[in-house]
Residue frames relative to the residue before (quaternion, step in Angstrom):
aa qw qx qy qz dx dy dz
M 1.0000 0.0000 0.0000 0.0000 0.00 0.00 0.00
S 0.3517 -0.7487 0.5229 0.2059 3.58 -0.79 0.96
Q 0.5260 -0.6327 0.4748 0.3123 3.53 -1.22 0.59
S 0.4934 -0.6236 0.5104 0.3274 3.53 -1.19 0.57
G 0.6814 -0.4840 0.3567 0.4174 3.56 -1.27 0.31
E 0.6583 0.5103 -0.3067 0.4607 3.58 0.99 -0.82
D 0.6376 0.5130 -0.3267 0.4729 3.59 1.04 -0.75
Q 0.6413 0.5091 -0.3141 0.4805 3.57 1.01 -0.81
K 0.6265 0.5344 -0.3285 0.4626 3.56 1.00 -0.85
D 0.6609 0.5162 -0.3100 0.4479 3.58 0.85 -0.98
A 0.6597 0.5100 -0.3085 0.4577 3.59 0.94 -0.88
I 0.6731 0.4867 -0.2974 0.4708 3.60 0.93 -0.87
V 0.6435 0.5116 -0.3246 0.4677 3.59 0.97 -0.81
E 0.6450 0.5080 -0.3257 0.4689 3.61 0.97 -0.76
Q 0.6314 0.5097 -0.3333 0.4800 3.60 1.03 -0.73
A 0.6522 0.5077 -0.3078 0.4713 3.58 0.97 -0.87
A 0.6439 0.5136 -0.3203 0.4680 3.59 0.98 -0.82
G 0.6450 0.5195 -0.3163 0.4627 3.58 1.02 -0.77
L 0.6432 0.5092 -0.3170 0.4759 3.58 0.99 -0.81
A 0.6631 0.4982 -0.3048 0.4682 3.58 0.94 -0.87
A 0.6499 0.5160 -0.3177 0.4588 3.58 0.97 -0.82
A 0.6079 0.5591 -0.3498 0.4421 3.58 1.11 -0.66
H 0.6906 0.4388 -0.2642 0.5107 3.59 1.19 -0.54
A 0.4026 0.7734 -0.4361 0.2229 3.59 1.27 -0.14
T 0.6575 0.5214 -0.3414 0.4235 3.59 0.87 -0.79
A 0.6589 0.4939 -0.3125 0.4736 3.59 1.09 -0.62
I 0.7089 0.4521 -0.2549 0.4776 3.57 1.15 -0.56
S 0.8123 -0.1595 0.1432 0.5424 3.57 0.59 -1.11
G 0.4824 -0.6782 0.4327 0.3466 3.58 1.20 -0.25
D 0.6520 0.5185 -0.3120 0.4569 3.59 1.23 -0.10
A 0.1565 -0.8369 0.5207 0.0635 3.57 0.34 1.28
R 0.6348 0.5459 -0.3342 0.4327 3.59 0.98 -0.79
A 0.6745 0.4844 -0.2955 0.4723 3.59 0.90 -0.90
I 0.6533 0.5043 -0.3200 0.4653 3.58 0.99 -0.76
R 0.6034 0.5365 -0.3557 0.4707 3.61 1.02 -0.73
H 0.6605 0.5044 -0.2991 0.4689 3.58 0.90 -0.97
F 0.6469 0.5290 -0.3161 0.4491 3.59 0.96 -0.88
V 0.6598 0.4994 -0.3163 0.4641 3.61 0.91 -0.87
R 0.6420 0.5123 -0.3278 0.4668 3.60 0.95 -0.81
A 0.6729 0.4847 -0.2936 0.4755 3.59 0.93 -0.90
F 0.6042 0.5737 -0.3380 0.4376 3.58 1.06 -0.80
C 0.7721 0.3569 -0.1691 0.4978 3.60 0.98 -0.86
Q 0.4031 0.7816 -0.4285 0.2071 3.57 1.27 -0.27
H 0.8120 0.2796 -0.1316 0.4952 3.60 0.76 -0.96
V 0.4457 0.6675 -0.4652 0.3733 3.57 1.27 0.27
P 0.5107 -0.6450 0.4596 0.3344 3.62 -0.85 0.84
A 0.6119 -0.5946 0.3868 0.3498 3.56 -1.05 0.85
A 0.6427 0.5414 -0.3327 0.4279 3.60 0.92 -0.85
D 0.6557 0.5073 -0.3114 0.4644 3.60 1.05 -0.73
V 0.6612 0.4903 -0.3072 0.4776 3.59 1.04 -0.74
V 0.6625 0.5216 -0.3075 0.4409 3.58 0.89 -0.94
A 0.6503 0.5256 -0.3106 0.4521 3.60 1.12 -0.59
R 0.6837 0.4646 -0.2714 0.4931 3.62 1.26 -0.18
A 0.4813 -0.6233 0.5294 0.3156 3.53 -1.27 0.45
P 0.5903 -0.5818 0.4132 0.3773 3.62 -1.04 0.65
S 0.6319 0.5399 -0.3442 0.4367 3.60 1.01 -0.73
G 0.6426 0.5230 -0.3210 0.4589 3.59 1.04 -0.71
L 0.6515 0.4972 -0.3069 0.4838 3.58 0.99 -0.83
S 0.6339 0.5366 -0.3224 0.4541 3.55 1.00 -0.85
E 0.6912 0.4775 -0.2799 0.4646 3.58 0.84 -0.95
A 0.6251 0.5304 -0.3453 0.4568 3.61 1.01 -0.72
A 0.6763 0.4753 -0.2929 0.4805 3.58 0.90 -0.91
L 0.6634 0.5108 -0.3081 0.4517 3.59 0.95 -0.86
S 0.6161 0.5401 -0.3647 0.4424 3.60 1.03 -0.64
L 0.6642 0.4712 -0.3057 0.4932 3.61 1.01 -0.72
W 0.6024 0.5505 -0.3502 0.4598 3.59 1.07 -0.73
R 0.6735 0.4876 -0.2900 0.4738 3.59 0.89 -0.96
F 0.6292 0.5411 -0.3317 0.4485 3.57 0.97 -0.87
A 0.6965 0.4681 -0.2749 0.4693 3.57 0.84 -0.96
A 0.6701 0.5059 -0.3020 0.4515 3.59 1.03 -0.75
E 0.7455 0.4277 -0.2200 0.4615 3.59 0.99 -0.83
R 0.6225 0.5631 -0.3484 0.4172 3.56 1.08 -0.62
Q 0.2901 -0.7545 0.5676 0.1564 3.53 -0.83 1.00
P 0.4228 -0.6958 0.5037 0.2887 3.59 -0.76 0.94
A 0.4208 -0.7177 0.5056 0.2283 3.52 -1.01 0.86
G 0.6404 -0.4516 0.3369 0.5219 3.55 1.23 -0.05
L 0.6093 -0.5768 0.3968 0.3723 3.53 -1.21 0.34
D 0.3025 -0.7064 0.6170 0.1699 3.48 -1.06 0.87
P 0.4698 -0.7091 0.4344 0.2964 3.64 -0.73 0.89
R 0.5737 0.5800 -0.3944 0.4230 3.60 1.22 -0.27
P 0.2702 -0.7691 0.5503 0.1808 3.61 -0.60 1.00
F 0.1030 -0.7605 0.6290 0.1239 3.53 -1.26 0.24
A 0.4899 -0.6916 0.4633 0.2590 3.52 -1.18 0.61
I 0.1146 -0.7384 0.6605 0.0734 3.52 -1.18 0.74
R 0.3257 -0.7163 0.5779 0.2164 3.54 -0.86 0.92
N 0.0390 0.7793 -0.6248 0.0294 3.54 -0.90 0.89
R 0.7693 -0.3804 0.2386 0.4545 3.56 -1.28 0.01
G 0.7317 0.4268 -0.2363 0.4761 3.57 1.07 -0.66
G 0.7117 -0.3794 0.2621 0.5299 3.60 1.21 0.10
M 0.7386 -0.3597 0.2919 0.4898 3.56 -0.98 -0.82
A 0.0823 -0.7616 0.6408 0.0509 3.53 -1.10 0.75
W 0.2618 -0.7623 0.5717 0.1534 3.56 -0.84 0.94
R 0.0152 0.7891 -0.6118 0.0530 3.54 -0.81 1.06
P 0.5054 -0.6143 0.4849 0.3634 3.57 -1.10 0.53
Y 0.4886 -0.6567 0.4976 0.2869 3.54 -1.15 0.67
D 0.0646 -0.7825 0.6141 0.0800 3.61 -0.86 0.85
S 0.7175 -0.3294 0.1900 0.5836 3.60 0.81 -0.90
A 0.6402 -0.5626 0.3607 0.3788 3.54 -1.10 0.63
G 0.6734 0.5078 -0.3068 0.4411 3.58 0.87 -0.87
H 0.6863 0.4630 -0.2916 0.4792 3.57 0.88 -0.88
Q 0.6397 0.5154 -0.3376 0.4594 3.58 0.97 -0.74
L 0.6361 0.5190 -0.3324 0.4643 3.59 0.97 -0.80
R 0.6603 0.5058 -0.3080 0.4619 3.56 0.88 -0.92
H 0.6655 0.4929 -0.3040 0.4708 3.60 0.91 -0.89
A 0.6548 0.5170 -0.3221 0.4475 3.58 0.92 -0.86
L 0.6941 0.4632 -0.2843 0.4720 3.59 0.93 -0.80
L 0.7372 0.4240 -0.2449 0.4656 3.59 0.90 -0.84
D 0.7622 0.3728 -0.1986 0.4906 3.59 1.00 -0.77
G 0.6264 0.6099 -0.3202 0.3648 3.57 1.14 -0.65
C-alpha cells in the first residue's frame, strides 16, 4: 500500500527536523526548539511541494531563517503596528523586525 501525500510529507518533515536538530549544538544548542521550528515552518506547505524536496533542503531553508532571526538585532520598536492573523482573528503587534516577528509567529502562533 502506498503512502498518502500527507504521510509522505510528515515523514520528510520529520527527517528535515532531525537533520536540523543534529545541527542544533552549532546554532543554539536547543534541538527541541529547532525541531518544533522546522515542523511549524512546513506546517502549511502543500504536501506536493514538500514531497518534491529533499529533507536536507527543507532543513537548510528552515535553519537559514532560524539563524537570521537569532543573529539579527532588533532596531527597536517601530510605532507602526502590523496585523498578524492568529487562531482568534487579527492581533495587532508593534513591529520589531521581520526575522523576530517570523520566529515569534511560527513558535507562538
